[in-house]
C-alpha positions in Angstrom: -33.7 -20.6 -67.2 -36.5 -22.6 -65.6 -40.0 -21.3 -66.5 -42.4 -20.4 -63.7 -45.4 -18.2 -63.4 -43.3 -15.2 -62.3 -40.7 -15.4 -65.2 -42.1 -12.9 -67.7 -42.1 -9.6 -65.6 -38.3 -9.9 -65.0 -37.1 -11.8 -68.1 -35.9 -8.7 -69.9 -33.9 -7.3 -67.0 -32.5 -10.8 -66.2 -31.3 -11.1 -69.8 -29.6 -7.7 -69.6 -27.9 -8.6 -66.3 -26.6 -11.9 -67.7 -25.3 -10.1 -70.8 -23.5 -7.7 -68.5 -21.6 -10.4 -66.6 -20.8 -12.2 -69.8 -19.4 -9.0 -71.4 -16.2 -8.6 -69.3 -16.9 -4.9 -68.8 -14.7 -2.1 -67.4 -15.8 1.4 -66.3 -14.9 2.8 -69.7 -16.8 0.2 -71.7 -19.9 0.7 -69.5 -19.7 4.5 -70.2 -19.4 3.7 -73.9 -22.3 1.2 -74.1 -24.8 2.9 -71.7 -26.3 5.3 -74.1 -30.0 5.8 -74.9 -31.3 4.6 -78.3 -33.1 7.6 -79.7 -33.3 6.6 -83.4 -33.9 3.2 -84.9 -30.5 3.4 -86.5 -28.7 4.1 -83.2 -27.2 1.6 -80.9 -27.9 1.6 -77.2 -30.5 0.9 -74.6 -34.1 1.6 -75.3 -36.0 4.0 -73.0 -38.9 1.7 -72.9 -36.7 -1.0 -71.4 -35.6 1.4 -68.6 -39.2 2.5 -68.0 -40.5 -1.0 -67.7 -37.7 -2.3 -65.5 -37.1 0.8 -63.4 -38.2 -0.8 -60.1 -36.2 -4.0 -60.7 -33.0 -2.0 -61.5 -33.4 0.2 -58.4 -33.9 -2.8 -56.1 -31.0 -4.6 -57.7 -28.7 -1.7 -57.1 -29.9 -1.3 -53.5 -29.3 -5.0 -52.7 -25.9 -5.4 -54.4 -24.6 -2.1 -53.0 -25.6 -3.0 -49.5 -23.9 -6.4 -49.8 -20.7 -4.9 -51.3 -20.5 -2.3 -48.5 -20.5 -5.1 -46.0 -18.2 -7.6 -47.7 -16.3 -6.2 -50.8 -13.3 -8.5 -50.8 -12.7 -10.7 -53.9 -15.9 -9.4 -55.6 -14.6 -6.5 -57.6 -16.8 -7.2 -60.6 -19.9 -6.2 -58.5 -18.6 -2.6 -58.1 -18.8 -2.6 -61.9 -22.3 -3.9 -61.7 -23.4 -1.2 -59.3 -21.8 1.3 -61.7 -23.8 -0.2 -64.5 -27.1 0.1 -62.6 -26.3 3.7 -61.7 -25.6 4.4 -65.4 -29.0 2.9 -66.3 -30.8 5.0 -63.7 -28.9 8.2 -64.7 -29.9 7.6 -68.3 -33.5 7.1 -67.3 -33.8 10.2 -65.2 -32.0 12.3 -67.8 -34.5 11.0 -70.4 -37.4 11.6 -68.0 -36.4 15.3 -67.6 -35.3 14.9 -63.9 -31.6 16.0 -64.1 -31.3 16.4 -60.3 -32.0 12.7 -59.7 -29.7 11.8 -62.6 -26.9 13.9 -61.0 -27.3 11.9 -57.7 -26.5 8.7 -59.5 -23.6 10.3 -61.4 -22.1 11.3 -58.1 -22.6 7.8 -56.8 -20.8 6.5 -59.9 -17.8 8.5 -59.1 -17.7 7.2 -55.5 -18.0 3.6 -56.9 -15.0 4.2 -59.1 -13.1 5.2 -55.9 -14.4 2.2 -54.1 -13.2 -0.2 -56.8 -9.7 1.4 -56.8 -9.5 1.3 -52.9 -11.3 -2.1 -52.5 -14.0 -0.8 -50.2 -16.7 1.9 -50.1 -16.5 5.0 -47.9 -19.3 7.5 -47.4 -18.8 11.1 -48.3 -16.8 12.6 -45.5 -18.6 15.0 -43.1 -17.2 18.5 -43.2 -16.2 20.3 -40.0 -18.3 23.3 -39.2 -19.4 25.3 -36.2 -22.9 24.7 -34.8 -24.0 28.3 -35.5 -22.8 27.9 -39.2 -24.7 24.6 -39.3 -27.9 26.2 -38.1 -27.6 29.1 -40.6 -26.9 26.7 -43.4 -29.9 24.6 -42.6 -32.2 27.7 -42.4 -30.9 29.0 -45.7 -31.3 25.6 -47.3 -34.9 25.4 -46.1 -35.6 29.0 -47.3 -34.0 28.1 -50.7 -36.2 25.0 -51.0 -39.3 27.0 -50.3 -38.4 29.6 -53.0 -37.7 26.8 -55.5 -41.0 25.0 -54.9 -42.8 26.5 -57.9 -40.1 25.0 -60.2 -40.3 21.4 -58.9 -43.6 19.6 -59.2 -42.6 16.7 -57.1 -41.5 18.9 -54.2 -44.7 20.9 -54.5 -46.7 17.7 -54.2 -44.7 16.7 -51.1 -45.3 20.2 -49.6 -49.0 20.0 -50.3 -49.3 16.5 -48.8 -47.5 17.6 -45.6 -49.6 20.8 -45.3 -52.7 18.6 -45.6 -51.6 16.4 -42.8 -51.1 19.5 -40.6 -54.6 20.6 -41.6 -56.1 17.3 -40.4 -54.0 17.4 -37.2 -55.3 21.0 -36.5 -58.9 19.8 -37.0 -58.7 17.1 -34.3 -56.7 19.4 -32.0 -59.4 22.0 -32.3 -62.3 19.5 -31.8 -60.5 18.0 -28.8 -59.8 21.4 -27.2 -63.3 22.7 -27.8 -64.8 19.7 -26.0 -62.1 20.0 -23.2 -63.0 23.6 -22.7 -66.7 22.8 -22.5 -65.9 20.1 -20.0 -63.8 22.6 -17.9 -66.7 25.0 -18.0 -69.3 22.4 -17.0 -67.4 21.2 -13.9 -66.5 24.8 -12.9 -62.7 24.4 -13.1 -62.3 27.8 -14.9 -61.9 29.7 -11.7 -59.3 27.3 -10.4 -57.2 27.6 -13.6 -57.5 31.4 -13.5 -56.1 31.4 -9.9 -53.0 29.5 -11.1 -52.3 31.8 -14.0 -53.7 35.0 -12.5 -56.0 36.0 -15.3 -59.6 35.7 -16.5 -60.5 33.0 -19.1 -63.6 33.4 -21.2 -64.3 29.9 -22.4 -66.9 30.9 -25.0 -64.6 33.5 -26.5 -61.8 30.9 -26.5 -64.0 28.4 -28.4 -64.9 31.2 -30.9 -61.2 32.0 -31.5 -60.5 28.3 -32.1 -63.3 28.1 -34.6 -62.3 31.3 -36.4 -60.3 29.6 -39.2 -63.0 27.0 -39.9 -64.0 28.6 -43.3 -60.4 28.6 -44.4 -59.8 25.1 -43.2 -62.9 23.9 -45.0 -61.7 25.4 -48.3 -58.2 23.9 -47.8 -59.9 20.5 -47.2 -61.0 20.6 -50.8 -58.2 22.8 -52.1 -55.2 20.7 -51.0 -56.5 17.5 -52.7 -57.5 19.5 -55.8 -54.0 21.1 -56.0 -52.2 17.8 -55.7 -54.5 16.2 -58.2 -53.9 19.1 -60.6 -50.1 18.8 -60.1 -50.2 15.1 -60.9 -52.4 15.8 -63.9 -49.9 18.4 -65.2 -47.0 16.1 -64.7 -48.8 13.2 -66.5 -49.8 15.4 -69.4 -46.3 16.8 -69.7 -44.7 13.4 -70.1 -47.6 12.1 -72.3 -48.1 14.9 -74.8 -44.9 17.0 -74.4 -42.2 14.3 -74.2 -38.5 14.5 -74.3 -36.6 13.0 -77.2 -36.1 9.8 -75.1 -39.7 9.6 -74.2 -40.8 10.0 -77.8 -39.4 6.5 -78.5 -42.2 5.1 -76.4 -45.8 5.2 -77.8 -47.9 7.9 -76.2 -50.5 5.5 -74.9 -47.8 3.4 -73.2 -46.4 6.6 -71.6 -49.9 7.6 -70.5 -50.5 4.1 -69.0 -47.1 4.2 -67.1 -47.9 7.7 -65.7 -51.3 6.6 -64.6 -50.0 3.4 -62.9 -47.3 5.5 -61.2 -49.9 7.8 -59.5 -53.2 6.0 -59.6 -53.6 5.4 -55.9 -52.7 9.0 -55.0 -55.1 10.3 -57.7 -57.9 8.1 -56.5 -57.4 9.2 -52.9 -57.4 12.9 -54.0 -60.5 12.6 -56.1 -62.3 10.8 -53.4 -61.4 13.0 -50.5 -61.7 16.2 -52.5 -65.3 15.2 -53.4 -66.1 14.0 -49.8 -64.8 17.2 -48.2 -66.6 19.3 -50.9 -69.9 17.6 -50.2 -69.7 17.6 -46.4 -68.4 21.2 -46.1 -70.7 22.9 -48.6 -73.8 20.8 -49.2 -76.6 21.3 -46.7 -77.1 18.1 -44.7 -77.7 17.2 -41.1 -74.7 17.0 -38.8 -75.3 13.3 -38.2 -75.2 12.5 -41.9 -72.2 14.7 -42.4 -70.2 12.8 -39.7 -71.4 9.4 -40.9 -70.2 10.1 -44.4 -66.8 11.2 -43.1 -66.4 8.2 -40.9 -67.3 5.8 -43.8 -64.6 7.3 -46.0 -62.0 7.1 -43.1 -62.5 3.3 -43.5 -61.8 3.8 -47.2 -58.3 5.0 -46.2 -57.7 1.7 -44.5 -58.7 -0.2 -47.6 -56.4 2.0 -49.7 -53.5 1.2 -47.5 -54.3 -2.5 -47.6 -54.2 -2.3 -51.4 -50.9 -0.5 -51.3 -49.6 -3.4 -49.1 -50.8 -5.8 -51.8 -49.0 -3.9 -54.5 -45.8 -3.8 -52.5 -46.0 -7.5 -52.0 -46.5 -8.1 -55.7 -43.3 -6.1 -56.4 -41.4 -8.0 -53.7 -42.6 -11.4 -55.0 -41.5 -10.4 -58.6 -38.0 -9.6 -57.4 -37.8 -12.6 -55.2 -38.8 -14.8 -58.2 -36.0 -13.3 -60.2 -33.4 -14.1 -57.5 -34.8 -17.7 -57.1 -34.5 -18.2 -60.9 -30.9 -16.9 -60.9 -30.0 -19.1 -58.0 -31.4 -22.2 -59.7 -29.7 -21.3 -63.0 -26.3 -20.8 -61.2 -26.7 -24.1 -59.3 -27.3 -25.9 -62.6 -24.2 -24.3 -64.0 -22.1 -25.4 -61.0 -23.2 -29.0 -61.6 -21.8 -29.0 -65.1 -18.8 -31.3 -65.8 -15.4 -30.0 -66.6 -15.7 -26.5 -65.1 -12.4 -24.6 -64.9 -11.3 -23.6 -61.4 -11.7 -19.9 -62.2 -15.2 -20.3 -63.6 -16.2 -22.5 -60.7 -15.0 -19.8 -58.2 -16.9 -17.1 -60.2 -20.1 -19.1 -60.0 -19.7 -19.7 -56.3 -19.1 -16.0 -55.7 -22.2 -15.2 -57.8 -24.3 -17.7 -55.9 -23.2 -16.2 -52.6 -24.0 -12.7 -53.8 -27.5 -13.8 -54.9 -28.2 -15.3 -51.5 -27.0 -12.0 -49.9 -29.2 -10.0 -52.3 -32.2 -12.2 -51.4 -31.5 -11.7 -47.7 -31.3 -7.9 -48.3 -34.6 -8.0 -50.3 -36.3 -9.9 -47.4 -35.0 -7.4 -44.9 -36.2 -4.4 -47.0 -39.6 -6.1 -47.5 -39.9 -6.6 -43.7 -39.3 -2.9 -43.1 -41.7 -1.8 -45.9 -44.4 -4.2 -44.7 -44.1 -3.1 -41.1 -44.2 0.6 -42.2 -47.4 0.0 -44.1 -48.9 -1.8 -41.2 -47.9 1.2 -39.0 -49.7 3.6 -41.3 -52.7 1.1 -41.3 -52.7 1.3 -37.5 -52.8 5.1 -37.8 -55.7 5.0 -40.2 -57.5 2.6 -38.0 -57.1 4.8 -34.9 -58.3 7.8 -36.9 -61.4 5.9 -38.1 -62.1 4.3 -34.7 -61.7 7.6 -32.8 -63.9 9.6 -35.2 -66.6 6.9 -35.3 -66.7 6.6 -31.5 -67.1 10.4 -31.2 -70.4 10.0 -33.2 -71.6 7.0 -31.1 -70.7 8.4 -27.6 -72.1 11.8 -26.7 -70.8 14.2 -24.1 -67.7 16.3 -23.8 -65.7 13.8 -21.8 -66.2 11.0 -24.4 -65.5 13.4 -27.2 -62.2 14.5 -25.7 -61.1 10.9 -25.4 -62.2 10.0 -28.9 -60.6 13.0 -30.5 -57.4 12.3 -28.5 -57.3 8.9 -30.2 -57.5 10.7 -33.5 -54.6 12.9 -32.5 -52.6 9.8 -31.7 -53.5 8.4 -35.1 -52.3 11.6 -36.8 -49.1 11.5 -34.7 -48.4 8.1 -36.1 -48.8 9.3 -39.6 -46.4 12.2 -38.9 -43.9 9.8 -37.3 -44.0 7.2 -40.0 -40.6 8.0 -41.5 -38.9 7.9 -38.1 -40.6 4.5 -37.4 -39.4 3.1 -40.7 -35.8 4.2 -39.9 -36.1 2.7 -36.4 -37.4 -0.6 -37.8 -34.6 -0.7 -40.4 -31.9 -0.1 -37.7 -33.4 -2.7 -35.4 -33.4 -5.4 -38.2 -29.8 -4.5 -39.2 -28.7 -4.9 -35.5 -30.4 -8.3 -35.3 -28.8 -9.4 -38.5 -25.4 -8.3 -37.4 -25.8 -10.2 -34.1 -27.1 -13.3 -35.9 -24.1 -13.3 -38.2 -21.5 -12.6 -35.5 -20.4 -9.3 -36.9 -19.2 -6.2 -35.0 -22.4 -4.6 -33.7 -20.9 -1.3 -32.4 -22.1 0.9 -35.2 -25.4 -1.0 -35.7 -26.2 -0.7 -32.0 -25.4 3.0 -31.9 -27.6 3.6 -35.0 -30.4 1.6 -33.5 -30.3 3.5 -30.2 -30.3 6.8 -32.0 -33.2 5.8 -34.3 -35.2 4.5 -31.3 -34.6 7.8 -29.4 -35.6 9.9 -32.4 -38.8 7.9 -33.0 -39.8 8.1 -29.3 -39.1 11.8 -29.2 -41.0 12.5 -32.5 -44.0 10.5 -31.3 -44.2 12.3 -27.9 -43.7 15.6 -29.7 -46.4 15.0 -32.2 -48.9 13.8 -29.6 -48.3 16.4 -26.9 -46.6 19.6 -28.0 -49.0 21.2 -30.5 -52.1 20.5 -28.3 -50.3 21.7 -25.2 -49.1 25.0 -26.7 -52.6 25.7 -28.2 -54.4 24.9 -24.9 -51.9 27.1 -23.0 -52.4 29.9 -25.4 -56.2 29.8 -24.8 -55.7 30.0 -21.0 -52.7 32.3 -20.8 -50.9 33.6 -23.9 -47.8 34.7 -21.9 -47.3 31.2 -20.6 -47.8 29.8 -24.2 -45.0 32.1 -25.4 -42.7 30.9 -22.6 -43.6 27.3 -23.5 -42.9 27.9 -27.2 -39.5 29.4 -26.4 -38.6 26.4 -24.2 -39.7 24.0 -26.9 -37.6 25.9 -29.5 -34.6 25.7 -27.1 -35.1 22.0 -26.7 -35.2 21.5 -30.4 -31.9 23.5 -30.7 -30.3 21.4 -28.0 -31.5 18.2 -29.9 -30.0 19.6 -33.1 -26.7 20.4 -31.3 -26.5 16.8 -30.0 -26.9 15.5 -33.5 -24.3 18.0 -34.8 -21.8 16.9 -32.2 -22.4 13.2 -33.1 -21.7 14.1 -36.8 -18.5 15.9 -35.9 -17.3 13.0 -33.8 -18.0 10.7 -36.7 -16.0 13.0 -39.0 -13.0 12.9 -36.6 -13.1 9.1 -36.3 -11.1 7.2 -39.0 -13.2 5.3 -41.5 -12.7 1.6 -41.3 -12.9 -0.5 -44.5 -14.8 -3.7 -44.5 -12.6 -6.7 -45.2 -14.9 -9.7 -44.7 -14.0 -12.6 -46.8 -16.1 -13.5 -49.8 -18.5 -16.3 -48.8 -20.3 -15.4 -45.7 -21.7 -18.7 -44.8 -25.0 -18.1 -46.5 -24.5 -20.8 -49.1 -23.3 -24.3 -48.1 -20.2 -25.5 -49.9 
């Protein structure tokens, strides 16, 4: 293999991959050889290898699996390779004491066996069920997930993170509404609003009601970050000092370093914001100083996202370097004299697959990069809106500034939908560029675009509108809430109908020929 400055991080995984393709494996031999090496006398794969190459294996599986779903013909050995990657990941998560994630890969392994026997992959079929049964099932699943939170640290962390986003969203909603109410009172619009709703609005009382939970929110501003930091600390300590049998094969300091690198940015963020909120909420200082400190650390969030982007780019570059090394090595093998026809065809197939993997890697990086920039935009809007609220005085300016902050929070809350929209958009462009059937890709793109737009509008308008209506007329707020709930049910019904139609439609197998034009002959 040609040496370059990127070789060492992926050398171990590349050697393992080459050994797999040289071994002539079957599903049975993979099951026999994919066992963890617990003792020095045992044969098998070391847990340290899985730990150090986890990201590379996950990316490899994602890239090869996507390529095989699109063009499986004459490439049966890559179903085996996907099965091998799933076996490695299942081994890791079993050794890491996360059996639920291991079970997901075990289920995928079974579907890969079926794909190899059939010649193409099919998703798990959607079961037919009535809409009411669907709603009841979703509600019971949500309730069960809440009850099981104390037993799953990772899910608890996710719940705390989401609750903290809602806390920040409430903060800017409250500030925006307080200033809007002051503006309404200043211009004498209260009487006009009362005539519309037929009641009497006490603006001062409404502002006091909105400010009632301030003490609780101040405590949560410190508590949420402290809780998440504590959960991460407990998880790190568990894997470092109370390891499983597989983890014990790795030195404790290596485990501690791996756990720290896995969570360092989140921990740094939690320590920083927990301290900042503790100081600004409970240390006596002037309002101007308090606001300036908060604004300064909102800029810190932008820097943290930029560093996250840098790290993601390093991981992408490392994987790209692996594929480029493999492509160069395969081309050198193809130039060798006296190659048998079967070996030449195998190498051509492998070269085509590597180019498709690299294309998939670039597409995924494009999605990931754009998603991080989207979050960076959200952080910038948040910092800019809050900073402008300090610079410009007056209720009207404050309402505008805090609305910008609300838009920033709406972007944060819509990040997953945006990422899916971006993914579907690139998949559609790719299908159009390669002359493939775009029916399914276009339908997925239109649905993702609609869902993203709906989520953005909902996150920007609905909470503030309902809270503002409640302040003016609680009866109207209840009606508005019921209407919104009805709209959400209608939206869920539309999605359910689409799923049922997909279940009724026959699944078509992909039968594209091997060699998709990516590599010149």
